[in-house]
C-alpha positions in Angstrom: -9.8 -25.2 1.3 -9.6 -28.9 1.9 -7.2 -29.6 4.8 -7.5 -33.3 5.2 -9.0 -36.4 3.5 -8.8 -39.7 5.3 -10.3 -42.9 3.9 -10.0 -45.7 6.4 -10.7 -49.4 6.0 -11.4 -50.7 9.5 -13.7 -53.4 11.0 -16.7 -51.6 12.3 -17.6 -52.2 15.9 -20.5 -54.5 14.9 -22.1 -57.2 16.9 -20.6 -60.6 16.1 -23.7 -62.6 17.0 -27.4 -62.0 16.4 -29.3 -60.6 19.3 -33.1 -60.9 20.0 -35.2 -57.9 18.9 -37.1 -55.8 21.3 -40.4 -54.2 20.4 -39.4 -50.9 21.9 -36.8 -50.2 19.2 -37.4 -47.3 16.8 -39.1 -48.1 13.5 -36.4 -47.7 10.8 -38.5 -45.4 8.6 -36.9 -42.0 8.0 -38.6 -38.7 7.8 -35.8 -36.2 7.4 -32.4 -35.3 6.1 -30.4 -38.3 7.3 -29.0 -37.8 10.8 -25.5 -37.2 9.7 -26.6 -34.3 7.4 -28.7 -32.8 10.2 -25.7 -33.1 12.5 -23.3 -31.5 10.1 -25.7 -28.6 9.3 -26.2 -27.9 13.0 -22.5 -27.9 13.7 -21.8 -25.6 10.8 -24.5 -23.1 11.7 -23.7 -22.9 15.4 -19.9 -23.0 15.1 -20.2 -19.9 12.9 -21.9 -18.2 15.9 -19.1 -19.2 18.3 -20.8 -22.1 20.1 -18.6 -24.5 22.1 -18.3 -28.1 21.1 -20.4 -29.1 24.2 -23.2 -26.7 23.3 -23.2 -27.9 19.7 -23.5 -31.5 20.8 -26.5 -30.7 23.0 -28.2 -29.1 20.0 -27.3 -32.1 17.8 -28.7 -34.6 20.2 -32.0 -32.7 20.6 -32.1 -32.3 16.8 -31.8 -36.1 16.4 -34.5 -36.8 19.1 -37.1 -35.3 16.8 -36.6 -38.1 14.4 -36.0 -40.7 17.1 -39.3 -40.2 18.8 -41.1 -39.8 15.5 -40.1 -43.4 14.7 -40.3 -45.0 18.1 -43.4 -47.2 18.0 -43.8 -48.3 21.6 -42.4 -47.5 25.0 -43.2 -43.8 24.7 -46.3 -41.7 25.1 -48.3 -41.5 21.9 -48.5 -37.7 22.2 -44.8 -37.4 21.9 -44.8 -39.2 18.6 -47.8 -37.3 17.3 -46.2 -33.9 18.2 -42.8 -34.9 16.8 -44.6 -35.8 13.5 -45.6 -32.2 13.2 -41.9 -31.0 13.3 -40.8 -32.3 9.9 -42.4 -29.8 7.5 -44.4 -32.5 5.9 -47.9 -32.6 4.3 -47.8 -29.0 3.1 -49.4 -29.3 -0.3 -49.8 -25.7 -1.4 -48.5 -22.2 -0.8 -51.1 -21.3 1.8 -50.4 -24.5 3.8 -46.7 -23.7 3.8 -47.3 -20.1 5.0 -49.7 -21.1 7.7 -47.3 -23.7 9.0 -44.3 -21.3 9.2 -46.4 -18.5 10.6 -47.6 -20.7 13.4 -44.2 -22.3 13.9 -42.4 -19.0 14.2 -45.1 -17.7 16.6 -44.5 -20.7 18.8 -40.7 -20.5 18.5 -40.4 -16.9 19.5 -42.7 -17.4 22.6 -40.7 -20.6 23.6 -37.3 -18.9 23.3 -38.5 -15.8 25.2 -39.8 -18.0 28.0 -36.5 -19.9 28.2 -34.7 -16.6 28.4 -37.0 -15.2 31.1 -36.5 -18.5 33.1 -32.7 -18.1 32.8 -32.5 -21.5 31.2 -29.6 -21.8 28.7 -30.1 -25.6 28.4 -33.6 -25.0 27.2 -32.4 -22.5 24.7 -30.0 -25.1 23.3 -32.7 -27.8 23.3 -35.2 -25.7 21.5 -32.5 -24.5 19.1 -31.6 -28.1 18.1 -35.3 -29.1 17.7 -36.3 -26.1 15.7 -33.3 -26.4 13.4 -34.5 -29.9 12.6 -37.7 -28.4 11.3 -36.0 -25.7 9.3 -33.5 -28.2 7.8 -36.3 -30.6 6.9 -38.2 -28.0 5.0 -35.4 -27.8 2.4 -35.0 -31.5 2.3 -38.7 -32.3 2.1 -39.9 -29.6 -0.2 -39.4 -28.5 -3.9 -37.6 -25.3 -2.8 -34.3 -26.5 -4.3 -36.1 -27.0 -7.6 -37.7 -23.6 -7.5 -34.6 -21.5 -6.8 -32.3 -20.5 -9.6 -28.8 -19.5 -8.6 -27.8 -15.8 -9.2 -25.8 -15.2 -12.4 -22.2 -16.3 -11.9 -23.0 -18.6 -9.0 -23.8 -22.3 -8.8 -26.0 -22.2 -5.7 -28.9 -20.2 -4.4 -29.1 -19.3 -0.7 -32.5 -17.7 -0.8 -34.5 -19.0 2.1 -38.2 -19.4 2.5 -38.4 -16.4 4.8 -36.6 -14.3 2.2 -39.3 -15.2 -0.5 -42.3 -16.7 1.4 -44.7 -16.0 -1.5 -42.9 -18.2 -4.0 -45.5 -19.8 -6.3 -45.7 -23.5 -6.4 -43.9 -24.3 -3.1 -45.0 -27.5 -1.4 -43.7 -30.4 0.6 -44.2 -34.2 0.2 -46.7 -36.5 1.8 -45.6 -38.4 4.9 -46.3 -42.2 4.9 -48.9 -41.7 7.6 -50.9 -39.2 5.5 -53.8 -40.6 3.4 -54.5 -37.5 1.2 -54.8 -38.9 -2.3 -52.9 -37.5 -5.3 -50.0 -35.9 -3.5 -46.4 -36.5 -4.1 -44.9 -38.8 -1.4 -41.9 -38.0 0.7 -40.5 -41.3 -0.6 -37.4 -43.2 0.3 -33.8 -43.8 -0.8 -34.6 -43.6 -4.5 -38.1 -42.2 -4.9 -40.3 -39.3 -3.8 -39.8 -35.6 -3.2 -37.1 -35.9 -0.5 -33.5 -34.8 -0.7 -32.5 -36.7 2.4 -29.1 -38.1 1.2 -26.5 -37.8 -1.5 -28.1 -40.1 -3.9 -31.2 -37.9 -4.5 -31.3 -35.3 -7.3 -30.5 -31.8 -6.1 -29.3 -33.0 -2.7 -26.4 -30.5 -2.8 -28.7 -27.6 -3.6 -31.1 -28.6 -0.8 -28.1 -28.9 1.6 -26.8 -25.4 0.8 -30.3 -23.9 1.2 -30.7 -25.8 4.5 -27.3 -24.3 5.6 -28.5 -20.8 4.7 -31.8 -21.4 6.5 -30.0 -22.8 9.6 -27.8 -19.7 9.7 -30.8 -17.4 9.4 -32.8 -19.3 12.0 -30.0 -19.4 14.5 -29.4 -15.7 14.1 -33.1 -15.0 14.6 -33.1 -17.1 17.8 -30.1 -15.0 19.0 -32.2 -11.9 18.5 -35.2 -13.3 20.2 -33.3 -14.5 23.3 -31.1 -11.4 23.5 -34.2 -9.2 23.4 -35.2 -10.7 26.8 -31.7 -11.3 28.3 -28.5 -11.3 26.3 -26.7 -13.1 29.1 -28.8 -16.3 28.6 -27.7 -16.4 25.0 -24.0 -16.2 26.0 -24.6 -18.9 28.6 -26.1 -21.2 26.0 -23.2 -20.6 23.6 -20.7 -21.7 26.3 -23.0 -24.1 28.3 -21.5 -25.3 31.6 -22.4 -29.0 32.4 -21.4 -31.3 35.2 -19.0 -34.2 34.6 -22.0 -36.6 34.8 -24.0 -34.6 32.3 -20.9 -34.6 30.0 -20.7 -38.3 30.2 -24.4 -38.7 29.4 -24.1 -36.2 26.6 -21.3 -38.2 25.0 -23.4 -41.4 25.3 -26.4 -39.7 23.6 -24.2 -38.2 20.9 -22.8 -41.6 20.1 -26.3 -43.1 20.1 -27.4 -40.6 17.5 -24.6 -41.9 15.3 -24.7 -45.6 16.0 -28.5 -46.0 15.9 -28.8 -44.0 12.7 -25.9 -45.8 11.1 -26.9 -49.4 12.0 -30.7 -49.1 11.7 -32.0 -51.9 9.5 -35.3 -53.7 9.0 -35.6 -57.2 7.8 -36.7 -58.1 5.2 -37.5 -54.4 4.3 -35.5 -51.8 2.4 -34.2 -49.7 5.3 -30.4 -50.0 5.4 -29.0 -47.2 7.5 -29.9 -43.5 7.9 -26.6 -41.8 9.0 -25.9 -40.6 5.4 -27.8 -42.8 3.0 -28.0 -46.5 2.3 -25.5 -49.3 3.0 -24.5 -48.9 6.7 -27.4 -50.9 8.3 -26.5 -53.9 10.5 -29.4 -55.4 12.4 -27.3 -57.4 15.0 -25.3 -54.3 15.9 -28.4 -52.1 15.9 -30.2 -54.4 18.3 -27.2 -54.9 20.6 -26.4 -51.2 20.8 -30.0 -50.0 21.1 -30.9 -52.5 23.8 -28.0 -51.2 25.9 -28.7 -47.5 25.3 -32.5 -47.8 26.0 -32.6 -50.6 28.7 -29.1 -50.5 30.2 -28.9 -46.8 31.0 -31.0 -44.2 32.7 -32.2 -41.3 30.6 -29.9 -38.3 30.4 -31.1 -34.8 31.2 -31.2 -34.1 27.5 -33.6 -37.1 26.8 -35.6 -36.0 29.9 -35.8 -32.5 28.5 -37.4 -33.9 25.4 -39.4 -36.9 26.6 -40.7 -35.7 30.0 -40.3 -31.9 30.2 -41.8 -31.9 26.7 -40.0 -28.8 25.5 -40.6 -29.9 21.9 -44.4 -29.4 22.4 -43.7 -25.7 22.8 -42.9 -25.7 19.1 -45.5 -28.3 17.9 -48.5 -26.9 19.7 -48.8 -29.7 22.2 -48.6 -27.4 25.3 -51.2 -24.9 26.4 -50.4 -21.5 25.0 -48.7 -22.7 21.8 -50.5 -22.9 18.5 -51.2 -26.2 16.9 -49.4 -26.5 13.6 -52.7 -26.7 11.7 -51.9 -26.0 8.1 -55.5 -25.0 7.3 -55.7 -22.0 9.6 -53.8 -18.7 9.8 -52.4 -17.8 13.3 -54.6 -15.5 15.3 -52.1 -12.7 15.1 -49.3 -11.9 12.6 -46.2 -14.0 12.7 -43.0 -12.4 14.0 -40.8 -11.0 11.2 -37.7 -12.8 10.2 -34.4 -10.9 9.8 -32.6 -11.3 6.5 -29.2 -12.9 7.0 -26.9 -12.8 3.9 -24.6 -15.7 3.4 -21.1 -15.0 2.1 -19.4 -18.4 2.0 -17.6 -20.6 -0.5 -19.1 -24.1 -0.8 -16.6 -27.0 -1.0 -18.0 -30.3 -2.3 -15.8 -33.4 -2.3 -16.9 -36.5 -4.1 -15.4 -40.0 -3.8 -15.6 -41.4 -7.2 -14.7 -45.0 -6.4 -13.2 -47.2 -3.7 -11.8 -50.7 -4.0 -10.3 -53.2 -1.5 -7.1 -54.3 -3.2 -5.7 -56.4 -0.3 -8.6 -58.1 1.3 -7.6 -56.9 4.6 -10.9 -57.1 6.6 -9.9 -59.2 9.6 -13.4 -60.8 10.0 -13.4 -64.2 8.2 -15.5 -64.3 5.1 -16.3 -60.6 5.3 -15.5 -57.8 2.8 -14.2 -54.4 3.7 -16.3 -51.9 5.6 -15.3 -48.6 4.0 -15.9 -45.2 5.6 -14.6 -41.7 5.1 -13.5 -39.0 7.6 -13.1 -35.7 5.8 -11.7 -32.6 7.3 -12.6 -29.2 5.8 -11.2 -26.3 7.7 -12.1 -27.0 11.4 -15.0 -29.4 10.8 -14.8 -33.2 10.4 -17.4 -35.0 8.3 -17.9 -38.7 9.1 -19.5 -40.6 6.3 -21.7 -43.8 6.5 -19.8 -47.1 6.7 -20.5 -49.3 3.6 -20.7 -52.7 5.2 -19.3 -55.7 3.3 -18.4 -53.9 0.1 -15.1 -54.7 -1.6 -15.7 -52.0 -4.2 -18.2 -49.2 -4.7 -18.9 -46.1 -6.6 -20.9 -43.7 -4.5 -23.7 -41.7 -6.1 
C-alpha cells in the first residue's frame, strides 16, 4: 500500500562557488548498485528482522564504505582498496568461478561472525553484516541472474537466490574496469555493460527484487551463525547501544554516504552522481562537502572499524585465517550450508512518468529546478536522486 508520495522542488544545498580539488577524493567510478539502492535494500532486510534505526544506519554506513574505499585513489593503504575490490562479486566468468567465490566467501563470513559473537562485539556483527550484504546485493546487480530466472506461473518476479539454485547453468558476472581478461562482458556504466545498478538499466527491477530476497536470506543466515555462538550478541546488535558522541558521528557518516554519492562528478568525464542513477552530480558541492568530511573531522569508530581495524578483510581474505577469494580454487573444506528463506511479500513499484517546472520557482538566479522525490511506502522512506538544473524530465 502506498501511504505517501511527496515530490518537492527545493534548492539543493549545493556549493555556490567552485572549490579547489583535493587528490584524496574518491574516484567517481562506480562498482555496485548505486548507494541509494544498497541503502534501501539494507534497511528493508534489517527492518524486517526488528533492527533499530541506529543499528540499520551502522550497517548502511559499513555497506557504503565498501564502495567508498574501492574508489578512493590516494590517502588510504593500497591493501584496503585491493581487498575492497574483491567484495563486489565481479570477474566471475563461469559457473565454477561463481561457486568457488561464494563457497570461500561464506566460509570466511561464518568464521568472522562466529568470532564477533565469541568476542561479545555487537558492533562488529553490524559492521560485518553491512559489508557482507554489499557483496550479496552486488551479485544480483552485477550478474546475469535476473536474466536467468523466470518468475513462477502467476507471478511477475522470481525470488530464487543463488544459494537456492547454485548450479544454475550460464551464471556469470561482468568484468570490472581493472580486469584485463579479454573477451568478457564488462560491468559497464549508466547505459552499457552487464550491470543493473540503477533504474535506467534493463531488468533493474528484477535484480532489485532478487537482491532483496538474497539480503533477507543472508541476514537470516547471519542470525543463525551468531546465535549458534551467543544469541545475546545478536540481540545486542539489533538494538545497538551507542554513546551520544558515536551517534553524532554516525549521523555525519550516514549523511556523507548520501551527499558524496549524490554529488560525485568527474569533469569532463561521464560520472554524474551515484545515489540512484545519473543527474545529481555537482562537482563544487562534492568537493566542498568531501573536503570537510575527510579533512575537517576525525574518523568515527565506524570508519576506524573499516579502515584501521580492517574487519572487511575477514571477508575478503586479507587477514590471516581467512580464505582469499580466489575464483580459481575450491575452498579447502566444504562451504557452510545456507538455509532456505522463503519470501512472502508484495512488491510495490512506483514510477514517476514525468515532471515539469511550471512556475520557474528555483530561487537561484539563472538556474532551473532541482527535482527530487521522497516516497513513503508503509514505514520506509525512499529518497531519490536530485535532478540538478532540469526544468522537465521523464525518468527511465
